[in-house]
N, C-alpha and C positions, 0 to 999 in steps of 0.2 A: 767396382766391377770395372770402372777407366784405370783406376790403381792395380787392380788383378792384371789386368792388358797388359799396362806399361811394365809390371814387375817381370811377367812374360817373356818381352821384349827387350830386358834390359835397359829399360828406361826408369824414369822416376816422375812422376806426376803431381803438380802442386795443386790440382783441381779439388777445389771445396764445395759442399753445399753454399756458401756463400756467395760463391762465384757465380753459380748456377740462379741462386736467388736474383742476385744484382741485374741479370738478364730479361726478368720479367718486365712486360711493359707498365707503364702506369695507371693504375686501376685493374689492374689484373685480379679477376675474382675465380679461385679455384675450385674445380668442380668439386659437387658433394661427390661422396665416396658412394660405390656403387653398391646397392643391398644385395647381399648374397640371393643368387638365384637357386630355386628349389633342382634339384639334380635329377628331377625325374626326366622320361623322353621327352614330354610335351615341351618340358623347359629347355633344354638343349634343344629342340627342334625349334624352337621360338627363336632360340640365339644365334642360331645358323641363318634362319630364315631373315634377320636383321641386316644380314650384309648383301642378300639377293636385292640387286636392283635392275630393273628392266630395261633403265640405262645403258647399261654395258651390252645389255644383247644389241640395242637400238645402234650403237657405235661400229658394231659388227657389219650392219647394213646402210652405213651413213650415207656412201655412194653407191653408184653403178657398179663400179669395176671392185668394189670390196663387196657391194653385196653378191655379185657373181662369183668370185673368189669364196666365200663364205658358204654359198650355195653349195656349191660343184664340190668343196671339199668335205660335206658333210653327206651330199651323195654316194662319194666316193669310199667315205667311210661307212656308209649303209650296206652298200653292194657287198663289201669285201666283208662286213659282219656277217653277210647271210652268206654267203658263198663259203667262207671257210670252214664255219664248223659245219656246215652241210656235207663238205667231203671228208675233212679232217677228222671231224667227233665220230665218225662212221666207216673211218679206214677199217679198221683192224675187221670189221664185221666184213666189209667190200672184200677184204684181202682173203679171207679164212671161204667167203664164199665162193671167191672166183677160184682159190688156191685147189677146192673142192673138186672143182671141174678139171685140173690141173695134174688131180690126184694127189696134192701136197698139202692138203687146208689143215695139218694139224696145230696144236696151239702152239708148241714151240715154234714151228717155222713163222707163224702168224708173228709171235712178239718177238723174235728175232729179226724179221724184217722191217717192226717198226723203231726197232732199235737202233738201226743202220739206215733207217731214213730219217731219225732224229739228229744223230751224228753226221750227216751229211749236210744238214741243215746248219751248222756251227760255221763254215766258214761263209756262209750268206752276207752274215751279217757284215762281220769284215769288210769282205767284198762291196758293199753297200757305202761300206765308212771312205773306201776309196773312191769310188767310181762317182759320187756327188762333188768331188774335188775336180773332176775329168771336165771335159766339153761337154759332156751328159748333163750336168748339173743335176739338181733335186728333180727337177721335172722332166727329164729325159730317163735319167737312171729310175725314176719312179716308174712312167708309164711303161717303158721296156722290161723290168721287171714283173709288173701287175700282168701284163698281155703275154709276157712268157709263161707266167704260172698259170692263167689260165688256159693256153694250149697245151702244155703241159698234161693237165688234166686231161682235157678232151682227149689229148694222143694216148693217157693210159688205155682208153676203151678200146685200142689198136691191139692190144698184147694179146699174143696166141700163148705166152709161155709163162710162168710163174718168175722165172728171171727176168724178161719184160717189162712187166707189171712192177717189179721190185726196181728196176731204172727208170722207168718214169717218174715213180714215185718219188725216187732219191732226185730227179730233175727239178720235180715240183716243191719237194723242201726247201732245195739250195735257191730257187727263185722267190719263192715264196719269204725267205729269209732276208733276202735283198730288199724287199717290197717291203715289208716291215720296218725293218732298220731307216730305210729312209722315209717312210709314212710317219714314225714317231719323231723325226725330230725335223723334217719338212712342215709338217701340220703348222705348229705353236709361230714358226717363222713367218706364216701368213696373216697373223694377226697383227693388231694394234699392241704395243708391248702392254699396255697396262690391261688390255684385255684377252692376252694369253690362256689366262686360267680359263675365263669363261667360252671363248672358242673353243680349245681342248673339252671342255665340259660337254659343250654340243654336239661334238663330234663322235665323242666316248659313248655319249646316248644313243645316238643313232646305230654306234656301231653294236649294241647291246641289245637295242631294241630288235634289229632286223635279228641278230643270234638266237634270239628266244624263236624267232620263227622256223628257223632250222628244224628242229626236231617236228615243229607242224607238217612243214613242207613235206618232210621224210616220212611222217604218217601216211600222207596221201599219194607219194610217191611210191612206186616199185624197188626196193632196195636190190630186188635181184636182176633190175636191167640196168640200162646206164642212164636213165633219165636223172637221178640226184648229179651225176658226174657232168653232164652235158650242163646241165642248169648251173653249175658251181661255177663252172670253164667259164658259160656266157657271162656270168655277172662279175667276173676277174677279168674278162676281156672287155666289158663296158666301163667300167671302172678304168681300166688303165686308156681308154682313148679317152675319157673326160679328163685325165690330170693334162694331156694338151689342151685343153681350154680353160686351165688357170690360167690369169691373166700375169701373175707375180713368178718373176723367178730372183728366189733370194741369195743365190748366190753370189758372194762380191759384196751385197747392198747392205746396205746401214736398215736397221728395222724401223718400223711403221710408228711413230707417236702418236699419242692420244687423240689431239684433234689435228686433221688435215687440213680442213678448208675444202672449198670445193674444186678448186684445179690443182689440189696438190695428188688427187688419184683419179680425179675424173679425165684429163686430157693429157697428162705429161706420158709420154711413151714410155719413159722409166718411171715409174712411181715410186719405187724405191731410195731412188738417186736424190741429189740435194734440191729440199722443196723449203722454202721459208712460208712460216703461217703467224697469227698475230702473236700465240704466243711460245711456237717452240721453233726450232731450225732442226732440219733434219738433213744428216751430210753423208755422206761416204768416208770409210776409213779413209787414212792415208795409206 
């Protein structure tokens, strides 16, 4: 492998197995070869669970500020997980039912409008990538776009024509794509680097579990009314306000390391700046 990498880069490597063997510490005993595991579902699950350690989860709540950050971002993902499918999954139905009131609830217009709404969301992701590097930062952009998403949803209840409803939905699509662009990039930055996978898994779990609840809520809510829309809008607005409570702004700051020490995240005003611990040193990039 080393020789192949060197060859691809126009170099020659003289590394041999003997060189690697010479690096073994004195008294080194190689581990026994692993017994071939069964390919059953139970065996695959056991292999996966071998890597699951509650210590990784505890690290995400190790200090008060880190616990606050982890807890808030999980709640934010949960609210969005419930609010987004509650409205978006039933959007074609809502459009058709309201279009019928406007006299234009045909299948063609319903799906034409859905296409327009989807296309208008494309610039949102690009806009989010630009805004996070401005003075708004990650927190400001995420909070603003999330609140606007909820506001546009609630505003759609005031539409008196099919064109007005389409306009509100296009604004919702643009704002929600800005929100998701920032949310997916900002979330891992809130966790210590070695535990980013664990933290992302927790937030995704909250998102999916609450997303499952959306059809249940819709079953008990009357889709002929504005109740699902108001519920969804309120969830987005609450999530946007919770973003302001996050204790960290990661723009221009170094990543969190695995072990922090009580003073690293507990008392520093800018916890992602220079911080020395027993084993690691965190520093801002030059």
